[in-house]
N, C-alpha and C positions, 0 to 999 in steps of 0.2 A: 294832371290838368293841362289842357291845351291853351296856348296863348294865341290870340288872334293877331294876325299881321295884315296890315293894309298895303296893297300894292298901289304904286303911283301911276302905273300904266298897264295896259292889257298884256304887253310883252312880259313885264315883270310878274304879273299874275300867272301867266302861262309857265314861266320858269319855276315859280313856287310850286305849282301843281306837278310839274315834271319831277322836281326834286322829291316831293312826297311820294310820287310813284316809284322812283328809284329806291327810296328807303323801303317801301313795301316789297318791291321785287327782290331786293337783297335779303330781307327777312325771310320771305317765302323760299328763296333759293337755299338759304341756310337750313330751314326746316326740312325741305325735301332731301337735302344732303344728309341730315341727321337720321332721316327715315330710310336711307340707303338708296335714294332715287336721285343720283347725281345728275345735274343738268349741265350741258356743255356751255350754254349761254342763255341769257334772258334778253329777249328783244322788247324794247319799249318804243312804241310809235306815237308820234304826236304831229299835229298840224297847226297851222297858224290861223285856223278858223275860229273866230270868237263868237 
């Protein structure tokens, strides 16, 4: 079950979204590694446009 978290600023909201993206990227990287498709790195891009 997901818990909702309220951000007090747009910057905080962006950090929260980036953190979720990092978790997903790490999970996907682990899955690809398990399938024998090792990745050198995972690039995550974000901007400050709200």
